[in-house]
Jmol script that loads the backbone (N, CA, C; Angstrom):
load data "model"
ATOM      1  N   UNK A   1       9.418  15.546   3.002  1.00  0.00           N
ATOM      2  CA  UNK A   1       8.801  14.727   2.337  1.00  0.00           C
ATOM      3  C   UNK A   1       7.227  14.022   2.879  1.00  0.00           C
ATOM      4  N   UNK A   2       6.115  14.463   2.785  1.00  0.00           N
ATOM      5  CA  UNK A   2       5.065  13.625   3.130  1.00  0.00           C
ATOM      6  C   UNK A   2       4.940  11.933   2.219  1.00  0.00           C
ATOM      7  N   UNK A   3       4.497  11.490   3.336  1.00  0.00           N
ATOM      8  CA  UNK A   3       4.305  10.073   2.671  1.00  0.00           C
ATOM      9  C   UNK A   3       2.834   9.474   2.302  1.00  0.00           C
ATOM     10  N   UNK A   4       3.026   8.607   1.153  1.00  0.00           N
ATOM     11  CA  UNK A   4       1.300   8.245   0.725  1.00  0.00           C
ATOM     12  C   UNK A   4       1.579   6.560   1.492  1.00  0.00           C
ATOM     13  N   UNK A   5      -0.099   6.410   2.004  1.00  0.00           N
ATOM     14  CA  UNK A   5      -0.206   5.004   2.221  1.00  0.00           C
ATOM     15  C   UNK A   5      -0.960   5.058   0.843  1.00  0.00           C
ATOM     16  N   UNK A   6      -0.862   3.446   0.866  1.00  0.00           N
ATOM     17  CA  UNK A   6      -1.805   2.225  -0.362  1.00  0.00           C
ATOM     18  C   UNK A   6      -2.206   1.309   0.599  1.00  0.00           C
ATOM     19  N   UNK A   7      -3.374   0.734   0.591  1.00  0.00           N
ATOM     20  CA  UNK A   7      -4.149  -0.035   1.667  1.00  0.00           C
ATOM     21  C   UNK A   7      -5.361  -1.002   1.085  1.00  0.00           C
ATOM     22  N   UNK A   8      -5.438  -1.761   0.901  1.00  0.00           N
ATOM     23  CA  UNK A   8      -5.746  -2.246  -0.392  1.00  0.00           C
ATOM     24  C   UNK A   8      -7.584  -2.107   0.360  1.00  0.00           C
ATOM     25  N   UNK A   9      -8.378  -2.636  -0.658  1.00  0.00           N
ATOM     26  CA  UNK A   9      -9.594  -2.367  -0.283  1.00  0.00           C
ATOM     27  C   UNK A   9     -10.220  -3.132   0.272  1.00  0.00           C
ATOM     28  N   UNK A  10     -11.164  -2.947   1.168  1.00  0.00           N
ATOM     29  CA  UNK A  10     -11.674  -4.056   1.956  1.00  0.00           C
ATOM     30  C   UNK A  10     -10.846  -4.304   3.173  1.00  0.00           C
ATOM     31  N   UNK A  11      -9.810  -3.777   3.542  1.00  0.00           N
ATOM     32  CA  UNK A  11      -8.783  -3.876   4.663  1.00  0.00           C
ATOM     33  C   UNK A  11      -8.819  -2.722   5.318  1.00  0.00           C
ATOM     34  N   UNK A  12      -8.124  -3.213   6.898  1.00  0.00           N
ATOM     35  CA  UNK A  12      -8.058  -1.770   7.929  1.00  0.00           C
ATOM     36  C   UNK A  12      -6.605  -1.706   7.597  1.00  0.00           C
ATOM     37  N   UNK A  13      -5.899  -0.531   7.823  1.00  0.00           N
ATOM     38  CA  UNK A  13      -4.863   0.024   7.645  1.00  0.00           C
ATOM     39  C   UNK A  13      -4.534  -0.957   9.178  1.00  0.00           C
ATOM     40  N   UNK A  14      -3.348  -1.719   8.849  1.00  0.00           N
ATOM     41  CA  UNK A  14      -2.205  -2.199   9.664  1.00  0.00           C
ATOM     42  C   UNK A  14      -1.037  -1.811  10.193  1.00  0.00           C
ATOM     43  N   UNK A  15      -1.103  -0.265  10.367  1.00  0.00           N
ATOM     44  CA  UNK A  15       0.017   0.404  10.456  1.00  0.00           C
ATOM     45  C   UNK A  15      -0.537   2.106  11.040  1.00  0.00           C
ATOM     46  N   UNK A  16       0.016   2.819  11.644  1.00  0.00           N
ATOM     47  CA  UNK A  16      -0.048   4.175  11.873  1.00  0.00           C
ATOM     48  C   UNK A  16      -0.579   4.559  10.349  1.00  0.00           C
ATOM     49  N   UNK A  17      -1.333   5.921   9.918  1.00  0.00           N
ATOM     50  CA  UNK A  17      -0.968   6.147   9.060  1.00  0.00           C
ATOM     51  C   UNK A  17      -0.338   7.340   9.049  1.00  0.00           C
ATOM     52  N   UNK A  18       0.232   7.797   7.392  1.00  0.00           N
ATOM     53  CA  UNK A  18       1.698   8.932   8.318  1.00  0.00           C
ATOM     54  C   UNK A  18       0.871  10.320   8.709  1.00  0.00           C
ATOM     55  N   UNK A  19       1.704  10.620   9.320  1.00  0.00           N
ATOM     56  CA  UNK A  19       1.717  11.735  10.177  1.00  0.00           C
ATOM     57  C   UNK A  19       0.760  12.275   9.988  1.00  0.00           C
ATOM     58  N   UNK A  20      -0.236  13.132   9.994  1.00  0.00           N
ATOM     59  CA  UNK A  20      -1.265  14.395   9.386  1.00  0.00           C
ATOM     60  C   UNK A  20      -2.159  14.920   9.841  1.00  0.00           C
ATOM     61  N   UNK A  21      -2.708  16.328  10.480  1.00  0.00           N
ATOM     62  CA  UNK A  21      -3.881  16.820  11.098  1.00  0.00           C
ATOM     63  C   UNK A  21      -5.173  15.938   9.873  1.00  0.00           C
ATOM     64  N   UNK A  22      -5.231  15.465   9.110  1.00  0.00           N
ATOM     65  CA  UNK A  22      -6.561  15.325   8.663  1.00  0.00           C
ATOM     66  C   UNK A  22      -5.998  14.786   7.403  1.00  0.00           C
ATOM     67  N   UNK A  23      -6.725  13.052   6.896  1.00  0.00           N
ATOM     68  CA  UNK A  23      -6.117  12.412   5.954  1.00  0.00           C
ATOM     69  C   UNK A  23      -6.637  12.642   5.074  1.00  0.00           C
ATOM     70  N   UNK A  24      -6.160  12.449   3.580  1.00  0.00           N
ATOM     71  CA  UNK A  24      -7.856  12.579   2.193  1.00  0.00           C
ATOM     72  C   UNK A  24      -7.270  11.381   1.702  1.00  0.00           C
ATOM     73  N   UNK A  25      -8.463  10.286   1.077  1.00  0.00           N
ATOM     74  CA  UNK A  25      -8.301   9.323   0.735  1.00  0.00           C
ATOM     75  C   UNK A  25      -8.674  10.258  -1.589  1.00  0.00           C
ATOM     76  N   UNK A  26      -7.589   9.465  -2.306  1.00  0.00           N
ATOM     77  CA  UNK A  26      -7.633  10.162  -3.555  1.00  0.00           C
ATOM     78  C   UNK A  26      -8.353   9.343  -3.740  1.00  0.00           C
ATOM     79  N   UNK A  27      -8.806   9.927  -5.396  1.00  0.00           N
ATOM     80  CA  UNK A  27     -10.184  10.017  -6.062  1.00  0.00           C
ATOM     81  C   UNK A  27      -9.525   8.338  -6.345  1.00  0.00           C
ATOM     82  N   UNK A  28      -8.689   8.675  -7.105  1.00  0.00           N
ATOM     83  CA  UNK A  28      -8.168   6.939  -8.102  1.00  0.00           C
ATOM     84  C   UNK A  28      -6.887   6.219  -7.141  1.00  0.00           C
ATOM     85  N   UNK A  29      -7.679   5.322  -7.011  1.00  0.00           N
ATOM     86  CA  UNK A  29      -7.055   3.964  -6.364  1.00  0.00           C
ATOM     87  C   UNK A  29      -6.001   3.232  -7.396  1.00  0.00           C
ATOM     88  N   UNK A  30      -4.848   2.811  -7.162  1.00  0.00           N
ATOM     89  CA  UNK A  30      -4.030   1.351  -7.765  1.00  0.00           C
ATOM     90  C   UNK A  30      -4.437   0.842  -8.174  1.00  0.00           C
ATOM     91  N   UNK A  31      -4.463  -0.098  -9.046  1.00  0.00           N
ATOM     92  CA  UNK A  31      -5.375  -1.755  -9.895  1.00  0.00           C
ATOM     93  C   UNK A  31      -4.012  -2.560  -9.948  1.00  0.00           C
ATOM     94  N   UNK A  32      -4.283  -3.562  -9.339  1.00  0.00           N
ATOM     95  CA  UNK A  32      -2.708  -4.537 -10.048  1.00  0.00           C
ATOM     96  C   UNK A  32      -3.983  -4.949 -11.612  1.00  0.00           C
ATOM     97  N   UNK A  33      -2.414  -5.038 -12.514  1.00  0.00           N
ATOM     98  CA  UNK A  33      -3.346  -5.214 -13.815  1.00  0.00           C
ATOM     99  C   UNK A  33      -3.571  -6.848 -14.251  1.00  0.00           C
ATOM    100  N   UNK A  34      -2.746  -7.524 -12.867  1.00  0.00           N
ATOM    101  CA  UNK A  34      -2.790  -9.000 -12.959  1.00  0.00           C
ATOM    102  C   UNK A  34      -4.123  -9.731 -12.550  1.00  0.00           C
ATOM    103  N   UNK A  35      -4.667  -8.595 -11.959  1.00  0.00           N
ATOM    104  CA  UNK A  35      -6.646  -9.054 -11.277  1.00  0.00           C
ATOM    105  C   UNK A  35      -7.005  -8.132 -10.910  1.00  0.00           C
ATOM    106  N   UNK A  36      -8.069  -8.736  -9.888  1.00  0.00           N
ATOM    107  CA  UNK A  36      -8.739  -7.183  -9.204  1.00  0.00           C
ATOM    108  C   UNK A  36      -8.719  -6.896  -8.258  1.00  0.00           C
ATOM    109  N   UNK A  37      -7.405  -6.852  -7.482  1.00  0.00           N
ATOM    110  CA  UNK A  37      -6.471  -6.247  -6.151  1.00  0.00           C
ATOM    111  C   UNK A  37      -7.192  -4.347  -6.309  1.00  0.00           C
ATOM    112  N   UNK A  38      -7.200  -4.162  -5.633  1.00  0.00           N
ATOM    113  CA  UNK A  38      -7.233  -1.959  -5.671  1.00  0.00           C
ATOM    114  C   UNK A  38      -6.985  -2.008  -4.268  1.00  0.00           C
ATOM    115  N   UNK A  39      -5.958  -0.623  -4.462  1.00  0.00           N
ATOM    116  CA  UNK A  39      -5.688  -0.146  -3.218  1.00  0.00           C
ATOM    117  C   UNK A  39      -5.735   1.359  -3.259  1.00  0.00           C
ATOM    118  N   UNK A  40      -6.019   1.172  -2.046  1.00  0.00           N
ATOM    119  CA  UNK A  40      -6.799   2.929  -1.991  1.00  0.00           C
ATOM    120  C   UNK A  40      -5.124   3.946  -1.709  1.00  0.00           C
ATOM    121  N   UNK A  41      -5.804   5.500  -1.989  1.00  0.00           N
ATOM    122  CA  UNK A  41      -4.083   5.726  -1.611  1.00  0.00           C
ATOM    123  C   UNK A  41      -4.475   7.270  -0.531  1.00  0.00           C
ATOM    124  N   UNK A  42      -4.292   7.050   0.709  1.00  0.00           N
ATOM    125  CA  UNK A  42      -4.225   7.826   1.595  1.00  0.00           C
ATOM    126  C   UNK A  42      -3.061   8.808   1.757  1.00  0.00           C
ATOM    127  N   UNK A  43      -3.150  10.129   2.073  1.00  0.00           N
ATOM    128  CA  UNK A  43      -1.949  11.204   1.633  1.00  0.00           C
ATOM    129  C   UNK A  43      -2.728  12.765   2.883  1.00  0.00           C
ATOM    130  N   UNK A  44      -2.279  12.883   3.330  1.00  0.00           N
ATOM    131  CA  UNK A  44      -1.744  14.182   4.473  1.00  0.00           C
ATOM    132  C   UNK A  44      -2.898  15.069   3.478  1.00  0.00           C
ATOM    133  N   UNK A  45      -4.047  16.006   3.780  1.00  0.00           N
ATOM    134  CA  UNK A  45      -4.840  16.412   3.055  1.00  0.00           C
ATOM    135  C   UNK A  45      -4.318  17.506   2.897  1.00  0.00           C
ATOM    136  N   UNK A  46      -3.365  18.017   3.493  1.00  0.00           N
ATOM    137  CA  UNK A  46      -2.797  19.614   3.245  1.00  0.00           C
ATOM    138  C   UNK A  46      -1.742  19.985   1.846  1.00  0.00           C
ATOM    139  N   UNK A  47      -1.322  18.771   2.155  1.00  0.00           N
ATOM    140  CA  UNK A  47      -0.438  18.318   0.443  1.00  0.00           C
ATOM    141  C   UNK A  47      -1.300  17.971  -0.392  1.00  0.00           C
ATOM    142  N   UNK A  48      -2.289  17.256  -0.461  1.00  0.00           N
ATOM    143  CA  UNK A  48      -2.826  16.351  -1.317  1.00  0.00           C
ATOM    144  C   UNK A  48      -3.706  18.151  -2.115  1.00  0.00           C
ATOM    145  N   UNK A  49      -4.202  18.952  -0.956  1.00  0.00           N
ATOM    146  CA  UNK A  49      -4.984  20.354  -1.582  1.00  0.00           C
ATOM    147  C   UNK A  49      -3.950  21.182  -2.501  1.00  0.00           C
ATOM    148  N   UNK A  50      -2.338  21.145  -2.246  1.00  0.00           N
ATOM    149  CA  UNK A  50      -1.715  22.098  -2.558  1.00  0.00           C
ATOM    150  C   UNK A  50      -1.539  22.086  -4.409  1.00  0.00           C
ATOM    151  N   UNK A  51      -1.081  23.154  -4.648  1.00  0.00           N
ATOM    152  CA  UNK A  51      -0.661  23.524  -6.325  1.00  0.00           C
ATOM    153  C   UNK A  51      -0.303  22.397  -6.770  1.00  0.00           C
ATOM    154  N   UNK A  52       0.948  21.944  -6.429  1.00  0.00           N
ATOM    155  CA  UNK A  52       2.385  21.295  -7.058  1.00  0.00           C
ATOM    156  C   UNK A  52       1.811  19.739  -6.599  1.00  0.00           C
ATOM    157  N   UNK A  53       1.030  19.361  -5.831  1.00  0.00           N
ATOM    158  CA  UNK A  53       1.466  17.958  -5.134  1.00  0.00           C
ATOM    159  C   UNK A  53       1.211  16.345  -6.587  1.00  0.00           C
ATOM    160  N   UNK A  54       0.114  17.419  -7.762  1.00  0.00           N
ATOM    161  CA  UNK A  54       0.314  16.208  -8.687  1.00  0.00           C
ATOM    162  C   UNK A  54       1.786  16.064  -9.289  1.00  0.00           C
ATOM    163  N   UNK A  55       2.406  16.936  -9.450  1.00  0.00           N
ATOM    164  CA  UNK A  55       4.183  16.762  -9.843  1.00  0.00           C
ATOM    165  C   UNK A  55       5.066  15.996  -8.619  1.00  0.00           C
ATOM    166  N   UNK A  56       4.447  16.967  -7.079  1.00  0.00           N
ATOM    167  CA  UNK A  56       5.263  16.271  -6.539  1.00  0.00           C
ATOM    168  C   UNK A  56       5.002  14.596  -5.932  1.00  0.00           C
ATOM    169  N   UNK A  57       4.017  14.502  -5.923  1.00  0.00           N
ATOM    170  CA  UNK A  57       3.447  13.189  -5.609  1.00  0.00           C
ATOM    171  C   UNK A  57       3.338  11.866  -6.690  1.00  0.00           C
ATOM    172  N   UNK A  58       3.974  12.404  -8.125  1.00  0.00           N
ATOM    173  CA  UNK A  58       4.442  11.429  -9.092  1.00  0.00           C
ATOM    174  C   UNK A  58       5.200  10.044  -8.313  1.00  0.00           C
ATOM    175  N   UNK A  59       6.030  10.970  -8.300  1.00  0.00           N
ATOM    176  CA  UNK A  59       7.512   9.302  -8.127  1.00  0.00           C
ATOM    177  C   UNK A  59       6.853   8.208  -7.100  1.00  0.00           C
ATOM    178  N   UNK A  60       5.788   9.529  -5.655  1.00  0.00           N
ATOM    179  CA  UNK A  60       5.158   8.122  -4.509  1.00  0.00           C
ATOM    180  C   UNK A  60       4.624   7.171  -5.743  1.00  0.00           C
ATOM    181  N   UNK A  61       3.634   7.822  -6.095  1.00  0.00           N
ATOM    182  CA  UNK A  61       2.397   7.350  -7.095  1.00  0.00           C
ATOM    183  C   UNK A  61       3.541   5.952  -7.599  1.00  0.00           C
ATOM    184  N   UNK A  62       4.346   6.496  -8.556  1.00  0.00           N
ATOM    185  CA  UNK A  62       5.023   5.076  -9.582  1.00  0.00           C
ATOM    186  C   UNK A  62       5.214   3.906  -8.519  1.00  0.00           C
ATOM    187  N   UNK A  63       6.463   4.353  -7.244  1.00  0.00           N
ATOM    188  CA  UNK A  63       6.796   3.360  -6.540  1.00  0.00           C
ATOM    189  C   UNK A  63       5.927   2.717  -5.992  1.00  0.00           C
ATOM    190  N   UNK A  64       4.392   2.928  -5.723  1.00  0.00           N
ATOM    191  CA  UNK A  64       3.658   2.205  -5.196  1.00  0.00           C
ATOM    192  C   UNK A  64       3.154   1.246  -5.850  1.00  0.00           C
ATOM    193  N   UNK A  65       2.888   1.802  -7.324  1.00  0.00           N
ATOM    194  CA  UNK A  65       1.896   1.499  -8.469  1.00  0.00           C
ATOM    195  C   UNK A  65       3.023  -0.028  -8.705  1.00  0.00           C
ATOM    196  N   UNK A  66       4.389   0.252  -8.547  1.00  0.00           N
ATOM    197  CA  UNK A  66       5.596  -0.820  -9.288  1.00  0.00           C
ATOM    198  C   UNK A  66       5.914  -2.007  -8.035  1.00  0.00           C
ATOM    199  N   UNK A  67       5.020  -1.539  -6.812  1.00  0.00           N
ATOM    200  CA  UNK A  67       5.560  -2.427  -6.025  1.00  0.00           C
ATOM    201  C   UNK A  67       3.904  -3.022  -5.553  1.00  0.00           C
ATOM    202  N   UNK A  68       2.706  -2.809  -6.073  1.00  0.00           N
ATOM    203  CA  UNK A  68       1.654  -3.635  -6.018  1.00  0.00           C
ATOM    204  C   UNK A  68       1.614  -4.682  -7.195  1.00  0.00           C
ATOM    205  N   UNK A  69       2.232  -4.049  -8.589  1.00  0.00           N
ATOM    206  CA  UNK A  69       2.494  -5.018  -9.593  1.00  0.00           C
ATOM    207  C   UNK A  69       3.418  -6.101  -9.003  1.00  0.00           C
ATOM    208  N   UNK A  70       4.296  -5.769  -7.904  1.00  0.00           N
ATOM    209  CA  UNK A  70       5.567  -7.133  -8.217  1.00  0.00           C
ATOM    210  C   UNK A  70       4.687  -8.083  -6.958  1.00  0.00           C
ATOM    211  N   UNK A  71       3.511  -7.597  -6.207  1.00  0.00           N
ATOM    212  CA  UNK A  71       2.783  -8.489  -5.067  1.00  0.00           C
ATOM    213  C   UNK A  71       1.773  -9.077  -5.405  1.00  0.00           C
ATOM    214  N   UNK A  72       1.579  -8.824  -6.629  1.00  0.00           N
ATOM    215  CA  UNK A  72       0.565  -9.890  -7.589  1.00  0.00           C
ATOM    216  C   UNK A  72       1.398 -11.583  -7.294  1.00  0.00           C
ATOM    217  N   UNK A  73       2.938 -11.966  -7.188  1.00  0.00           N
ATOM    218  CA  UNK A  73       3.272 -12.795  -7.728  1.00  0.00           C
ATOM    219  C   UNK A  73       2.599 -13.643  -5.996  1.00  0.00           C
ATOM    220  N   UNK A  74       2.765 -12.481  -5.118  1.00  0.00           N
ATOM    221  CA  UNK A  74       2.882 -13.783  -3.682  1.00  0.00           C
ATOM    222  C   UNK A  74       0.493 -13.355  -2.980  1.00  0.00           C
ATOM    223  N   UNK A  75       0.019 -13.071  -4.232  1.00  0.00           N
ATOM    224  CA  UNK A  75      -1.084 -12.678  -4.428  1.00  0.00           C
ATOM    225  C   UNK A  75      -1.653 -11.826  -2.843  1.00  0.00           C
ATOM    226  N   UNK A  76      -1.216 -10.947  -3.327  1.00  0.00           N
ATOM    227  CA  UNK A  76      -1.822  -9.053  -2.178  1.00  0.00           C
ATOM    228  C   UNK A  76      -1.522  -9.606  -0.688  1.00  0.00           C
ATOM    229  N   UNK A  77      -0.472 -10.517  -0.016  1.00  0.00           N
ATOM    230  CA  UNK A  77      -1.073 -11.065   1.329  1.00  0.00           C
ATOM    231  C   UNK A  77      -0.441  -9.536   2.183  1.00  0.00           C
ATOM    232  N   UNK A  78       0.694  -8.664   1.543  1.00  0.00           N
ATOM    233  CA  UNK A  78       0.879  -7.332   2.259  1.00  0.00           C
ATOM    234  C   UNK A  78      -0.514  -6.286   1.645  1.00  0.00           C
ATOM    235  N   UNK A  79      -0.945  -6.000   2.820  1.00  0.00           N
ATOM    236  CA  UNK A  79      -2.210  -4.893   2.391  1.00  0.00           C
ATOM    237  C   UNK A  79      -1.992  -3.255   2.805  1.00  0.00           C
ATOM    238  N   UNK A  80      -1.155  -3.189   3.157  1.00  0.00           N
ATOM    239  CA  UNK A  80      -0.768  -1.597   3.659  1.00  0.00           C
ATOM    240  C   UNK A  80       0.996  -1.286   2.985  1.00  0.00           C
ATOM    241  N   UNK A  81       0.975  -0.652   1.817  1.00  0.00           N
ATOM    242  CA  UNK A  81       2.074   0.151   1.931  1.00  0.00           C
ATOM    243  C   UNK A  81       2.249   1.512   1.836  1.00  0.00           C
ATOM    244  N   UNK A  82       3.381   1.802   2.542  1.00  0.00           N
ATOM    245  CA  UNK A  82       3.508   3.610   2.525  1.00  0.00           C
ATOM    246  C   UNK A  82       5.238   3.877   1.995  1.00  0.00           C
ATOM    247  N   UNK A  83       5.102   5.045   1.213  1.00  0.00           N
ATOM    248  CA  UNK A  83       6.227   5.647   1.049  1.00  0.00           C
ATOM    249  C   UNK A  83       6.402   7.116   0.889  1.00  0.00           C
ATOM    250  N   UNK A  84       7.655   7.639   1.364  1.00  0.00           N
ATOM    251  CA  UNK A  84       8.295   8.823   1.349  1.00  0.00           C
ATOM    252  C   UNK A  84       8.822   9.286   0.045  1.00  0.00           C
ATOM    253  N   UNK A  85       8.711   8.373  -0.944  1.00  0.00           N
ATOM    254  CA  UNK A  85       9.028   8.851  -2.442  1.00  0.00           C
ATOM    255  C   UNK A  85      10.906   8.515  -2.465  1.00  0.00           C
ATOM    256  N   UNK A  86      10.708   7.260  -1.259  1.00  0.00           N
ATOM    257  CA  UNK A  86      12.333   7.054  -1.717  1.00  0.00           C
ATOM    258  C   UNK A  86      12.428   5.665  -1.308  1.00  0.00           C
ATOM    259  N   UNK A  87      11.612   5.036  -0.165  1.00  0.00           N
ATOM    260  CA  UNK A  87      11.691   3.438  -0.401  1.00  0.00           C
ATOM    261  C   UNK A  87      10.211   3.328   0.031  1.00  0.00           C
ATOM    262  N   UNK A  88       9.554   2.287  -0.361  1.00  0.00           N
ATOM    263  CA  UNK A  88       8.176   1.496   0.162  1.00  0.00           C
ATOM    264  C   UNK A  88       8.263   0.238   1.316  1.00  0.00           C
ATOM    265  N   UNK A  89       7.577   0.920   2.334  1.00  0.00           N
ATOM    266  CA  UNK A  89       7.479  -0.191   3.251  1.00  0.00           C
ATOM    267  C   UNK A  89       6.550  -0.565   3.316  1.00  0.00           C
ATOM    268  N   UNK A  90       6.263  -2.314   3.466  1.00  0.00           N
ATOM    269  CA  UNK A  90       5.167  -2.843   3.032  1.00  0.00           C
ATOM    270  C   UNK A  90       4.597  -3.749   4.840  1.00  0.00           C
ATOM    271  N   UNK A  91       3.269  -3.260   5.003  1.00  0.00           N
ATOM    272  CA  UNK A  91       2.963  -3.879   6.771  1.00  0.00           C
ATOM    273  C   UNK A  91       2.190  -4.650   6.374  1.00  0.00           C
ATOM    274  N   UNK A  92       2.950  -6.209   7.001  1.00  0.00           N
ATOM    275  CA  UNK A  92       1.908  -7.234   6.901  1.00  0.00           C
ATOM    276  C   UNK A  92       0.971  -6.793   8.318  1.00  0.00           C
ATOM    277  N   UNK A  93      -0.080  -7.909   7.773  1.00  0.00           N
ATOM    278  CA  UNK A  93      -1.476  -7.533   9.029  1.00  0.00           C
ATOM    279  C   UNK A  93      -0.866  -8.699  10.030  1.00  0.00           C
ATOM    280  N   UNK A  94      -1.022  -9.013  11.104  1.00  0.00           N
ATOM    281  CA  UNK A  94      -0.520  -9.453  12.736  1.00  0.00           C
ATOM    282  C   UNK A  94      -0.922 -10.900  11.917  1.00  0.00           C
ATOM    283  N   UNK A  95      -2.026 -11.484  11.857  1.00  0.00           N
ATOM    284  CA  UNK A  95      -2.238 -13.200  11.597  1.00  0.00           C
ATOM    285  C   UNK A  95      -1.562 -13.636  10.533  1.00  0.00           C
ATOM    286  N   UNK A  96      -1.159 -12.718   9.598  1.00  0.00           N
ATOM    287  CA  UNK A  96      -0.798 -12.952   7.990  1.00  0.00           C
ATOM    288  C   UNK A  96       0.936 -14.093   8.442  1.00  0.00           C
ATOM    289  N   UNK A  97       0.349 -15.213   9.294  1.00  0.00           N
ATOM    290  CA  UNK A  97       2.302 -16.136   9.026  1.00  0.00           C
ATOM    291  C   UNK A  97       2.338 -16.812   8.548  1.00  0.00           C
ATOM    292  N   UNK A  98       3.112 -17.391   8.019  1.00  0.00           N
ATOM    293  CA  UNK A  98       3.240 -18.208   7.041  1.00  0.00           C
ATOM    294  C   UNK A  98       2.482 -20.123   7.918  1.00  0.00           C
ATOM    295  N   UNK A  99       1.876 -20.525   7.119  1.00  0.00           N
ATOM    296  CA  UNK A  99       1.309 -21.838   7.155  1.00  0.00           C
ATOM    297  C   UNK A  99       2.530 -22.889   7.231  1.00  0.00           C
ATOM    298  N   UNK A 100       2.973 -23.302   8.378  1.00  0.00           N
ATOM    299  CA  UNK A 100       4.257 -24.164   8.148  1.00  0.00           C
ATOM    300  C   UNK A 100       3.383 -26.126   7.370  1.00  0.00           C
ATOM    301  N   UNK A 101       3.949 -26.490   6.318  1.00  0.00           N
ATOM    302  CA  UNK A 101       3.915 -27.648   5.464  1.00  0.00           C
ATOM    303  C   UNK A 101       3.402 -28.576   6.396  1.00  0.00           C
ATOM    304  N   UNK A 102       2.347 -29.676   6.268  1.00  0.00           N
ATOM    305  CA  UNK A 102       1.758 -30.872   7.232  1.00  0.00           C
ATOM    306  C   UNK A 102       3.162 -31.642   7.412  1.00  0.00           C
ATOM    307  N   UNK A 103       3.828 -32.132   8.597  1.00  0.00           N
ATOM    308  CA  UNK A 103       4.982 -33.285   8.291  1.00  0.00           C
ATOM    309  C   UNK A 103       3.727 -34.454   8.087  1.00  0.00           C
ATOM    310  N   UNK A 104       5.595 -35.134   6.759  1.00  0.00           N
ATOM    311  CA  UNK A 104       4.463 -36.537   6.239  1.00  0.00           C
ATOM    312  C   UNK A 104       4.746 -37.539   7.326  1.00  0.00           C
ATOM    313  N   UNK A 105       3.910 -38.753   7.388  1.00  0.00           N
ATOM    314  CA  UNK A 105       3.997 -39.730   8.166  1.00  0.00           C
ATOM    315  C   UNK A 105       4.590 -40.918   7.469  1.00  0.00           C
ATOM    316  N   UNK A 106       5.691 -41.393   7.848  1.00  0.00           N
ATOM    317  CA  UNK A 106       6.054 -42.556   7.076  1.00  0.00           C
ATOM    318  C   UNK A 106       5.885 -43.796   7.542  1.00  0.00           C
ATOM    319  N   UNK A 107       5.458 -44.810   6.746  1.00  0.00           N
ATOM    320  CA  UNK A 107       3.978 -45.725   7.594  1.00  0.00           C
ATOM    321  C   UNK A 107       5.366 -46.955   7.142  1.00  0.00           C
TER     322      UNK A 107
END
end "model"
wireframe off; spacefill off
backbone 0.3
color backbone group
């Protein structure tokens, strides 16, 4: 089963896109209902133009939509998601390390 990638608008993919000869960005992105974060969906071109794409991709899009909505609580730090319809994998950007708390100095 082909995979769908969701990439946050304004960012580059941080992992390789799903295997395909050509990719297509779908016309309808996924929006976070709580803020202005938008994710573009990238799929295999041959799958995207197939007759049954709308039905076959429904589970993929549903999983990505749920994951993106839950990502709102952490500020949408993960900018690249990918799903094969069973599990969603989040790819963090290389420079997205947790900032350690400043040590407190006691005087």
